[in-house]
N, C-alpha and C positions, 0 to 999 in steps of 0.2 A: 249248575245244575239251571236249565231253562227257568225263568218266572222267579226267581230265588235271587233277583236284583245283581248276579256276576254280570263279567261283560262278556259278551259272544265269543268264540271262539279265535275268531280272527282280529280281535282287538287288537292283536299287535301293529295289522297292517293299516288301522282305523286312519290315524292320523296323515300317511302316505296317500289314502284313499280320498279324505276330505279336501286335501289341499292339490290335488290333483287336476290340471285345466289343460285345456288347448291351447297351444303356444309355439311359438317358432323365433329362430334367429333370423335379422336379416340386415340388409344393408338398409342407410338412410341417403338420401338424397341432399346433396349440397343446396343451399337456399337458392343460388342461381339456376341451378338446373331444376329444381322444382317450379320455378317462376319460366322458364324456357317451357318446360313440358306441360304447364299448367295452359300457355298459349296455344298450345297446339292442340291438346283435348279440346278447348274449348271451343278452335274452329272447327274442327270435325264435329263436336256433339252439333254444333249449330247446323251444319249441312245437314245430318243426319236429322234432325229436328224437323227440317224442310221435307225431307224424302220420305220418312217413316210416319206412321199414325203413332205407333207405340216406341218411342226412340230410348235408348239403355239410358240408366241413371250414372251420372258420375259419381265416383267415388270422391269421397273429400280428400283433396292434394294432402293432407296432413298423415292419409293413410297410407299415401303411395311409400313402397317399399320393394327391395329386391328380396326376396327368401331364399334363405342360404339351406337351412333345414326345418321343417314342420315335425310336429309332435302330435299326434291327436290328443293323447292327454300324458301328462308328467308332472310330477310330484316337485315340493320345493326344494328336498334334498337332493334329487336327482336334477332339477334344475342348475343349484348349485355346483355340480360336476361339471355341466355342459359350460357354464359361465367361465369355471376355471379353465378350462381348454379356448375358449373364446379371449380370455384376456392372454393365455401364453400365445396365441396366434397373432395378436394383436403386437404383444412385446416383440415376437420374431417380425414382426412387417409382413404377416402373412397376406394380409389385403391392401398394402398402401397403395395408392395409386392405381385402383382398379380401373383398367381400361376394357369394355365391352365393345364388341362390334355391333352396335345398334342397328338396327334396318329400317323398322317400320312399326306403324299402329298394325297391329293384325286382331281379327277376333279368332278367339280361343272355344272349341277346338278346330270350327272350320266356319265360312260364311252359312254353308248349309245347316249348321246345328250350331247357332251362337248362343254364348254362356257369358263371356267377357270379352273386350277391348284390352288390349293388353300393348306396352311397349316392349317387342321383341327385339333379343339380339340373335345373333348367331352361336350355336353350340361354341361353351367354352371347357373345352376336353381336359385343361390343366386344373381344374377344380377338384378333383379326384384327388390329388396330392393335397390339398387344403385341409387343416384342422377340423376336427368333426367330421367331416367326409372320408377322413382317412379312417375311423375309427368305427365305420355302421357295424363290425362282427361283434363289439363288446358292449355291454351295459354302462350306462343307460343310451346311448346312442342306438342302438340296435331295436329302441323302440320309436324310430323317427319314421316316418312315411317315406322308404326311399326309391317309390316309382320312377322317379327322374332324376335319382341320383346317380344315375350310371353315366347319365346325359346330360349335363348341367346345361338348359336352356336360362339364361338371364330373360326374366320378365317383370314387369311393372303392370299391376292390374290399376287401370284408369278409368275403365265404365262398366257394368252389369247389366246385363238384359234378363226381364222378367220372362219366367218361362212361359213358353206356349204363343208369345205373342210376337215372334219374328219369321213367321214362314218366308216370308218376302224377303229376308234380306241378301240372300245371295245375290240377286243383281242387280239392285243397289248400291250393295257394297263393291261389287265389280265394275261399276259405272263410275264408283267415285274418281275426281282427277288423283293421279299418284300425288302431287302436292300435297293432298291433305293429309296422307298415312306415312310420307317419307319424314326420317328423323335425322337430325345432324350428331352424328355418334361423338363428335368431339363435345359437346355440349349437356351431356349425362354424364355425371360424376357421383362420387358417395363419398361421405367424409367420417361417417358414425356407421357401428354395429351395434345393435338393439336386442336385446330379448324381448317380444311382444307376446300378453297375453291375447286370445285371441275368443273373443264376446261379439257373437252374433245375432243384434235385436232383427226385430221386423223392419227397423228403419233403416239400419247400414250395418256395415261390419265395423266392428270398434277395437282398435290394436291399443289398448294400453302400453305404454314402456315399462318393464319391470327394470331394467337397468340398461345403462348405454356407455359405448366408450368410443374418444376420437379414435381413427383410423390412422392418424400420424400426430407427432408432437407440434 
């Protein structure tokens, strides 16, 4: 009874609640791809710095990734189940030699409401058959944020805007030379898949890797 030192009625769920965290499965860039993208991002950021009073903040390159599936809250045991599916997918070659049609550095959701600048690829419809995305009807995969799962658009967040300071971005963005926004699709590749924990601080998003696997032997 309450007050006698006995555990609360939902004590059986407490361990799961305590270790539940924001997390996601994502693809890691090769070293060469990260270096190439860093050159492109630094050039664009320098130009935005000349044009904007409050330029966006560059996301640390070590945090660059392409998200596969995001979970607002997932416990350790549930993450084990998800990672088992990832491991099977890797062993079956589901993501070996990933090749997305990378197009440009783009503003999300758009230049009139800037939030992020991302490396953006064309939609990849075959992703619906991938491990994890083919199991969204069952637990624990059904706890994922599925808003973009039906139309998978690969993207890598490279800059973030501070809210309310970029109302004039649209004309500045449209005036940028296309060469600053274009990407060479052949130079953006992935060689690992990882389970990231999402810890957002006042300074920057931090994504420690809980587990990783190479996509090929």
